Steps between C-alpha positions, in 0.01 A plus 500: 500500500625309196389722212649271236281215627198733510566615143536137390157413647343811344635410157381142540160625608477727197564204269244289683236772472575536128438124461191497728685253724322420828841434661526879524334464840798297627742764372299770678541305825877506453490876458355559847839493670672703227266799468501769767287806553127531547432619145698213346340240725157639409577448132620143565177428689297654215683280249431194711126577499510557124686175432264298720215642289696418179515871417848473351475816289427722799758314708758575231407870511535498879838331465616761250398777743697328778801455273492869414511590871795262539669640188499159331432463127287194423349570161680441177433686182233303316482752220148598592 
Protein backbone atom coordinates (compact mmCIF):
# COMPACT_ATOMS: atom_id res chain seq x y z
CA UNK A 1 0.00 0.00 0.00
CA UNK A 2 1.27 3.46 -0.91
CA UNK A 3 0.82 5.38 2.35
CA UNK A 4 2.22 8.61 0.90
CA UNK A 5 -0.51 8.56 -1.76
CA UNK A 6 -3.13 7.76 0.90
CA UNK A 7 -1.92 10.62 3.08
CA UNK A 8 -2.01 12.96 0.08
CA UNK A 9 -5.66 12.06 -0.61
CA UNK A 10 -6.56 12.44 3.08
CA UNK A 11 -5.00 15.90 3.21
CA UNK A 12 -6.76 16.89 0.00
CA UNK A 13 -10.03 15.58 1.38
CA UNK A 14 -9.59 17.58 4.58
CA UNK A 15 -9.16 20.78 2.56
CA UNK A 16 -12.20 19.97 0.45
CA UNK A 17 -14.34 19.35 3.52
CA UNK A 18 -13.15 22.64 5.02
CA UNK A 19 -14.30 24.41 1.83
CA UNK A 20 -17.58 22.44 1.56
CA UNK A 21 -16.38 21.17 -1.83
CA UNK A 22 -18.61 18.50 -3.40
CA UNK A 23 -15.53 17.08 -5.19
CA UNK A 24 -14.72 15.47 -1.85
CA UNK A 25 -16.77 12.51 -3.08
CA UNK A 26 -14.29 11.94 -5.93
CA UNK A 27 -11.37 12.05 -3.50
CA UNK A 28 -13.12 9.51 -1.28
CA UNK A 29 -13.37 7.18 -4.29
CA UNK A 30 -9.60 7.42 -4.76
CA UNK A 31 -9.08 6.45 -1.13
CA UNK A 32 -10.79 3.07 -1.55
CA UNK A 33 -7.65 1.36 -2.83
CA UNK A 34 -5.35 3.09 -0.33
CA UNK A 35 -7.16 2.39 2.96
CA UNK A 36 -7.02 -1.07 4.49
CA UNK A 37 -8.70 -2.59 7.50
CA UNK A 38 -12.37 -2.97 8.30
CA UNK A 39 -12.47 -0.08 10.76
CA UNK A 40 -10.80 2.31 8.31
CA UNK A 41 -13.02 1.24 5.42
CA UNK A 42 -16.07 1.73 7.64
CA UNK A 43 -15.00 5.31 8.32
CA UNK A 44 -14.44 5.95 4.60
CA UNK A 45 -17.93 4.60 3.86
CA UNK A 46 -19.38 6.78 6.65
CA UNK A 47 -17.65 9.84 5.18
CA UNK A 48 -19.02 9.02 1.75
CA UNK A 49 -22.58 8.92 3.15
CA UNK A 50 -21.99 12.20 4.98
CA UNK A 51 -20.59 13.94 1.89
CA UNK A 52 -23.45 12.74 -0.30
CA UNK A 53 -25.80 14.31 2.26
CA UNK A 54 -23.66 17.50 2.28
CA UNK A 55 -22.86 16.91 5.95
CA UNK A 56 -19.32 18.25 5.59
CA UNK A 57 -18.86 19.07 9.28
CA UNK A 58 -19.55 15.50 10.40
CA UNK A 59 -17.52 14.14 7.49
CA UNK A 60 -14.58 16.24 8.66
CA UNK A 61 -14.94 14.83 12.18
CA UNK A 62 -15.01 11.30 10.77
CA UNK A 63 -11.91 12.09 8.72
CA UNK A 64 -10.10 13.41 11.79
CA UNK A 65 -10.94 10.18 13.66
CA UNK A 66 -9.57 8.14 10.74
CA UNK A 67 -6.43 10.28 10.58
CA UNK A 68 -5.86 9.73 14.29
CA UNK A 69 -6.00 5.96 13.79
CA UNK A 70 -3.51 6.33 10.92
CA UNK A 71 -1.30 8.64 13.00
CA UNK A 72 -1.66 11.47 10.47
CA UNK A 73 -1.99 15.10 11.57
CA UNK A 74 -4.46 17.03 9.42
CA UNK A 75 -5.48 19.99 11.53
CA UNK A 76 -3.45 23.12 11.80
CA UNK A 77 -3.48 25.43 14.75
CA UNK A 78 -6.21 27.99 14.07
CA UNK A 79 -5.70 29.67 17.41
CA UNK A 80 -9.11 28.62 18.63
